[in-house]
C-alpha positions as CSV (number, residue, x, y, z in Angstrom):
1,M,0.0,0.0,0.0
2,S,1.4,3.4,-1.0
3,G,1.7,6.4,1.2
4,Q,-0.9,8.1,-1.0
5,D,-3.4,5.2,-0.3
6,I,-2.8,5.4,3.4
7,A,-3.2,9.2,3.4
8,A,-6.5,8.8,1.5
9,R,-7.8,6.2,3.9
10,V,-6.8,8.3,6.9
11,Q,-8.5,11.4,5.3
12,A,-11.7,9.3,4.8
13,L,-11.7,8.2,8.4
14,E,-11.2,11.8,9.6
15,D,-14.0,13.0,7.4
16,I,-16.4,10.3,8.7
17,E,-15.5,11.2,12.3
18,A,-16.1,14.9,11.5
19,I,-19.5,14.1,10.1
20,R,-20.3,12.0,13.2
21,R,-19.4,14.9,15.4
22,L,-21.4,17.3,13.2
23,K,-24.6,15.2,13.5
24,A,-24.0,14.7,17.3
25,R,-23.6,18.5,17.6
26,Y,-26.8,19.1,15.7
27,L,-28.9,16.7,17.9
28,F,-27.3,18.0,21.1
29,S,-28.1,21.6,20.0
30,C,-31.7,20.7,19.5
31,D,-31.9,19.1,23.0
32,R,-30.2,22.1,24.5
33,K,-32.5,24.5,22.7
34,D,-29.5,26.3,21.1
35,P,-30.6,27.8,17.8
36,T,-27.2,29.4,17.1
37,A,-25.3,26.1,17.5
38,M,-28.1,24.2,15.5
39,R,-27.9,26.7,12.7
40,A,-24.1,26.4,12.5
41,C,-24.5,22.7,11.5
42,F,-25.9,23.7,8.1
43,A,-24.4,25.2,5.0
44,D,-25.3,28.8,4.2
45,G,-27.7,29.3,1.3
46,A,-30.0,26.7,-0.2
47,V,-30.4,23.4,1.7
48,D,-32.9,20.6,1.4
49,I,-34.6,19.9,4.7
50,D,-37.8,17.8,4.9
51,Y,-39.1,17.0,8.3
52,G,-42.5,15.9,7.2
53,P,-45.3,17.4,9.3
54,V,-42.8,19.8,10.9
55,G,-42.2,21.3,7.4
56,R,-40.0,21.5,4.4
57,F,-37.3,24.2,4.4
58,E,-35.0,25.6,1.7
59,S,-32.8,27.4,4.2
60,A,-31.4,26.6,7.6
61,D,-32.6,30.0,8.8
62,A,-36.3,29.0,8.0
63,L,-35.8,25.8,10.0
64,V,-34.3,27.7,12.9
65,K,-37.3,30.1,12.9
66,V,-39.7,27.2,13.4
67,F,-37.4,25.6,16.0
68,V,-37.4,28.8,18.1
69,E,-41.2,29.3,17.8
70,V,-42.2,25.7,18.5
71,G,-39.4,23.9,20.3
72,C,-37.4,26.4,22.3
73,H,-39.6,26.4,25.5
74,D,-38.8,25.2,29.0
75,H,-41.9,23.0,29.0
76,M,-40.6,21.1,25.9
77,I,-38.1,18.5,27.3
78,E,-36.5,16.7,24.4
79,M,-33.9,14.0,23.8
80,H,-32.6,13.0,20.4
81,H,-30.7,9.8,20.1
82,G,-29.0,9.3,16.8
83,A,-27.5,5.9,16.1
84,N,-26.4,3.4,13.5
85,P,-24.6,5.9,11.2
86,Q,-23.9,4.7,7.7
87,I,-21.6,7.4,6.2
88,E,-20.3,7.3,2.7
89,I,-17.6,9.7,1.5
90,V,-18.6,10.4,-2.1
91,D,-15.6,12.6,-3.0
92,A,-13.4,15.2,-1.3
93,T,-16.2,17.6,-0.6
94,N,-19.4,15.5,-0.6
95,A,-20.8,12.7,1.6
96,R,-24.1,11.1,2.5
97,G,-25.3,9.3,5.4
98,T,-28.3,7.6,7.1
99,W,-29.0,7.6,10.8
100,S,-31.5,6.0,13.1
101,L,-33.3,8.3,15.5
102,Q,-35.1,7.6,18.8
103,Y,-36.7,10.8,20.0
104,G,-38.5,11.5,23.2
105,L,-40.4,14.6,24.2
106,I,-42.1,15.4,27.5
107,N,-44.4,18.3,27.1
108,A,-44.9,19.5,30.6
109,R,-47.6,22.0,29.6
110,E,-49.8,19.4,27.7
111,N,-48.8,16.6,30.1
112,T,-47.9,14.3,27.2
113,L,-45.0,12.0,26.4
114,T,-44.1,11.4,22.8
115,Q,-41.7,8.8,21.5
116,L,-40.8,8.9,17.8
117,G,-38.6,6.5,15.9
118,G,-37.3,6.8,12.4
119,W,-34.3,7.6,10.3
120,Y,-32.5,10.5,8.6
121,D,-31.2,10.6,5.0
122,D,-28.5,13.3,5.0
123,G,-26.2,15.0,2.6
124,Y,-23.0,16.7,3.6
125,R,-20.6,19.1,1.9
126,K,-17.1,20.2,3.0
127,I,-17.0,24.0,2.9
128,G,-13.9,25.8,3.9
129,G,-12.5,22.6,5.4
130,E,-15.5,22.0,7.6
131,W,-18.4,19.5,7.0
132,K,-21.9,21.0,6.9
133,M,-25.3,19.5,6.3
134,V,-26.9,20.4,3.0
135,K,-29.7,17.9,3.1
136,T,-31.6,16.1,5.8
137,H,-34.9,14.2,5.4
138,F,-36.6,12.4,8.2
139,F,-38.7,9.4,7.8
140,G,-40.9,8.3,10.8
141,T,-41.3,4.6,11.4
142,S,-43.1,4.6,14.8
143,L,-44.9,7.1,17.0
144,L,-46.3,6.8,20.5
145,V,-48.1,9.6,22.3
146,L,-49.2,9.1,25.9
147,K,-51.3,11.4,28.1
148,L,-49.9,11.8,31.5
149,D,-52.2,12.6,34.4
150,A,-52.5,12.1,38.1
151,D,-54.6,9.0,37.9
152,A,-53.2,7.1,35.0
153,I,-51.2,7.1,31.8
154,K,-53.5,7.1,28.8
155,T,-52.4,6.2,25.3
156,V,-53.4,9.0,22.9
157,M,-51.9,7.4,19.8
158,A,-49.7,4.4,19.1
159,G,-48.6,3.2,15.7
160,K,-46.9,4.4,12.5
161,P,-46.9,8.2,12.0
162,S,-48.6,9.8,9.1
163,P,-46.6,9.8,5.8
164,G,-43.7,12.1,6.0
165,A,-43.5,12.2,9.8
């Protein structure tokens, strides 16, 4: 194996790790309700974001606006768990990946517990030496919403989410 081959393999491993850290930073920013850090995970300009019922967005700024309006409240206690990354380096500046997601939300105002499962289909671009998200689509595969009250836990909905969730 030549020195060039080894260097290319090391670069691919470094790029994959950088993309793992990028997605972890994105999910953590969502949980911490940090719109600035969340926005920094995306490229500037046109991006392709499709979060089903949450909306389709052509810019990260449009997603951040909805995030602040809907999600950045103390009564919305969230936890995003991304897992099973399958990252493919396409070339020196483009990559794609899929991730499983297990999401939990306690809405202390509505007294509900939501559990959502699904997966992301992502696209990444290396811009100025840093990987950014340029595409993220979420596909829901399971949804459970429970009503929490003093006497009992009541199932509000259980099953597969509507298309696009």
